[in-house]
C-alpha positions in Angstrom: -33.5 55.7 -15.8 -31.1 56.3 -13.0 -33.1 53.9 -10.8 -32.9 51.2 -13.4 -29.1 51.5 -13.7 -28.7 51.3 -9.9 -30.6 48.1 -9.7 -28.6 46.4 -12.5 -25.1 47.0 -11.0 -23.2 45.0 -8.4 -22.1 46.7 -5.3 -18.6 46.5 -3.8 -20.0 44.7 -0.8 -21.7 42.0 -2.9 -18.5 41.5 -4.8 -16.4 41.1 -1.7 -18.9 38.6 -0.2 -18.7 36.5 -3.4 -14.9 36.6 -3.4 -14.8 35.6 0.3 -17.2 32.6 -0.3 -15.1 31.5 -3.3 -11.9 31.7 -1.2 -13.5 29.7 1.6 -14.7 27.0 -0.8 -11.4 26.8 -2.6 -9.5 26.5 0.7 -11.8 23.7 1.9 -11.4 21.8 -1.4 -7.6 22.0 -1.3 -7.5 20.7 2.3 -9.9 17.8 1.6 -7.8 16.7 -1.4 -4.5 16.2 0.4 -2.4 14.7 -2.4 0.3 13.3 -0.2 -2.2 11.4 1.9 -4.0 10.1 -1.2 -0.8 8.8 -2.6 0.1 7.1 0.7 -3.3 5.4 0.7 -2.8 4.2 -2.9 0.6 2.8 -1.9 -0.9 1.0 1.1 -3.6 -0.5 -1.1 -0.8 -1.9 -3.4 1.0 -3.2 -0.3 -2.2 -5.1 0.8 -2.3 -6.7 -2.7 1.4 -7.6 -2.5 1.2 -9.4 0.9 -1.9 -11.4 -0.4 0.1 -12.3 -3.5 3.0 -13.6 -1.4 0.7 -15.6 0.8 -1.2 -17.1 -2.2 2.0 -18.1 -4.0 3.4 -19.7 -0.8 0.1 -21.5 -0.3 0.1 -22.9 -3.8 3.7 -24.1 -3.3 2.6 -25.9 -0.1 -0.4 -27.4 -1.9 1.7 -28.7 -4.7 4.3 -30.3 -2.4 2.1 -32.4 0.0 1.6 -29.6 2.6 5.3 -28.8 2.9 6.8 -25.5 1.7 9.6 -26.5 -0.7 12.3 -24.0 -1.3 16.0 -24.1 -2.1 16.5 -21.3 0.5 15.3 -23.7 3.2 12.2 -23.7 5.3 10.5 -20.4 6.2 12.3 -18.9 9.2 10.7 -18.9 12.6 12.0 -15.4 13.3 11.0 -12.4 11.2 13.3 -11.9 8.2 13.3 -9.6 5.2 12.2 -11.1 1.8 14.9 -10.5 -0.8 18.5 -11.5 -1.6 19.8 -9.8 1.6 17.4 -12.0 3.8 15.2 -14.9 2.9 15.5 -15.4 -0.9 12.1 -16.8 -1.8 12.3 -15.8 -5.4 13.3 -19.1 -6.9 10.7 -20.9 -4.9 7.6 -19.0 -6.1 8.6 -17.3 -9.3 7.6 -17.8 -12.1 5.5 -20.9 -11.3 3.2 -19.3 -8.7 3.8 -15.6 -9.3 5.3 -13.8 -12.3 7.8 -11.7 -10.2 8.4 -10.8 -6.6 6.2 -7.9 -5.6 8.4 -4.9 -4.4 7.2 -2.2 -2.1 6.0 0.7 -4.3 8.3 3.2 -2.5 11.3 1.3 -1.2 11.4 -2.2 -2.6 14.5 -3.6 -4.3 15.6 -7.1 -5.2 17.8 -7.1 -2.0 15.0 -5.9 0.2 11.5 -6.2 -1.2 10.0 -4.2 1.6 8.2 -7.2 3.0 9.1 -9.6 5.8 8.1 -13.2 6.5 7.9 -15.4 9.6 6.4 -18.8 10.4 5.1 -19.5 13.9 7.0 -22.5 15.2 4.0 -23.9 17.2 1.1 -23.2 14.9 2.9 -23.2 11.5 1.0 -20.1 10.5 3.0 -18.1 7.9 2.8 -14.3 8.0 4.0 -11.8 5.4 4.2 -8.2 6.6 4.8 -4.8 4.8 7.8 -3.2 6.5 7.1 0.3 5.1 3.3 0.8 5.5 2.3 4.4 5.8 -0.3 6.4 7.7 0.1 4.2 10.8 -1.4 1.2 9.0 -0.3 -2.4 9.9 -0.3 -4.4 6.7 0.1 -8.2 6.9 -1.5 -11.4 5.7 -1.3 -14.9 7.4 -2.2 -18.4 6.4 
């Protein structure tokens, strides 16, 4: 009966090996699920959506006004300027007709500075909206 009992038990070395493997797997899982980086990626995805929303709303305004952007704030500047009340105030030109409300940067956006900038190339008339606060080294912009 002593031989039977010895084969049923777990040795200290086996227990230590199992604990070491579990610690290694747990450490790997924690490193691969970096929450700060995941949140930054989610915010960047939202920023991509926002710049597309701005470009689409501007394009609809242009289409409705015989290929001319019509805005009380004046034409789109040919040098980069912040969208918002402290820069180029586009709100009255695209909301609520083309977009319900101005998209704000998910981390830094306010009505004075939405976290996005706009510029129109003087020679090609291409309009570009850029996220000013993209994370993880991403460059987020849309042009049309």
